[in-house]
C-alpha positions in Angstrom: -86.7 -13.3 104.6 -86.5 -9.6 104.6 -87.5 -9.2 100.9 -90.7 -7.5 99.9 -92.0 -6.7 96.5 -92.2 -2.9 97.1 -91.6 -2.3 93.4 -95.1 -3.7 92.7 -97.4 -2.2 95.4 -100.5 -4.1 94.2 -98.6 -7.4 94.7 -97.3 -6.3 98.0 -100.8 -5.3 99.2 -102.6 -8.4 98.1 -100.0 -11.1 98.6 -98.2 -10.0 101.7 -101.3 -8.6 103.3 -103.8 -9.9 105.8 -106.1 -11.4 103.1 -103.3 -13.6 101.8 -102.5 -14.7 105.3 -106.1 -15.6 106.0 -106.2 -17.6 102.8 -103.0 -19.4 103.7 -104.5 -20.4 107.1 -107.7 -21.5 105.5 -105.8 -23.8 103.0 -103.7 -25.2 105.8 -106.8 -26.0 107.9 -108.6 -27.5 104.9 -105.7 -29.7 103.9 -105.0 -30.8 107.5 -108.7 -31.8 108.0 -108.6 -33.7 104.7 -105.3 -35.4 105.8 -106.7 -36.3 109.2 -109.7 -38.0 107.5 -107.3 -39.9 105.3 -104.8 -41.4 107.7 -102.4 -38.4 107.3 -102.3 -39.4 103.6 -100.3 -42.6 104.2 -100.6 -44.8 101.2 -102.5 -42.0 99.3 -101.2 -41.4 95.8 -103.9 -39.0 94.5 -105.9 -36.3 96.2 -109.6 -35.7 95.5 -110.1 -33.3 92.6 -112.6 -31.3 94.6 -109.9 -30.5 97.2 -107.5 -29.4 94.6 -110.1 -27.4 92.8 -111.0 -25.6 96.0 -107.4 -24.7 96.7 -106.9 -23.5 93.1 -110.0 -21.3 93.5 -108.9 -19.9 96.9 -105.5 -18.8 95.4 -106.7 -17.4 92.0 -105.9 -13.9 93.0 -102.5 -14.7 94.5 -99.0 -15.2 93.0 -99.4 -19.0 93.6 -102.3 -19.0 91.1 -99.6 -20.1 88.6 -99.4 -23.5 90.5 -101.4 -26.3 88.9 -103.6 -28.7 90.8 -100.8 -31.3 90.2 -98.3 -28.9 91.7 -100.5 -28.6 94.8 -101.0 -32.4 94.9 -97.3 -33.1 94.8 -96.5 -30.5 97.4 -99.2 -31.7 99.8 -98.3 -35.4 99.4 -94.6 -34.8 99.8 -95.0 -32.6 102.9 -97.2 -35.2 104.6 -94.7 -37.9 103.8 -92.0 -35.8 105.4 -94.3 -35.2 108.4 -94.9 -38.9 108.9 -91.2 -39.6 108.5 -90.2 -37.0 111.1 -93.0 -38.2 113.5 -91.9 -41.9 113.1 -88.3 -41.1 113.8 -88.9 -38.4 116.4 -86.4 -36.2 114.7 -85.1 -34.9 111.4 -84.2 -31.9 109.4 -86.4 -30.3 106.8 -84.2 -29.1 103.9 -85.6 -26.5 101.5 -84.1 -25.4 98.3 -86.2 -22.4 97.1 -84.2 -22.1 93.8 -84.7 -25.7 92.9 -88.2 -25.8 94.4 -87.5 -28.9 96.4 -88.1 -30.1 100.0 -86.4 -33.1 101.6 -86.2 -34.8 104.9 -82.8 -35.7 106.4 -82.5 -38.0 109.4 -81.1 -36.2 112.4 
């Protein structure tokens, strides 16, 4: 998006650096493996506390540390719902509103 937090070098170093990228990839792999083992979360309304606690621990030194386990749970469940919808329809558009912190699926 072309915007960096250069005014806060410590944030830029930690959160835009390689360590944050590695953590992001680790969380993605962890959640994907969990989802694969639980039918891509179809019909799942609650995630295991241990998964959410692990994610919270992995992000404790990042800006997203402000997110609660419930925030993570909502985001994961919503994104997998959208994934299943797009896969079932074979198309669609992902609509993000970063200001409102929402993500939606629109049929294509």
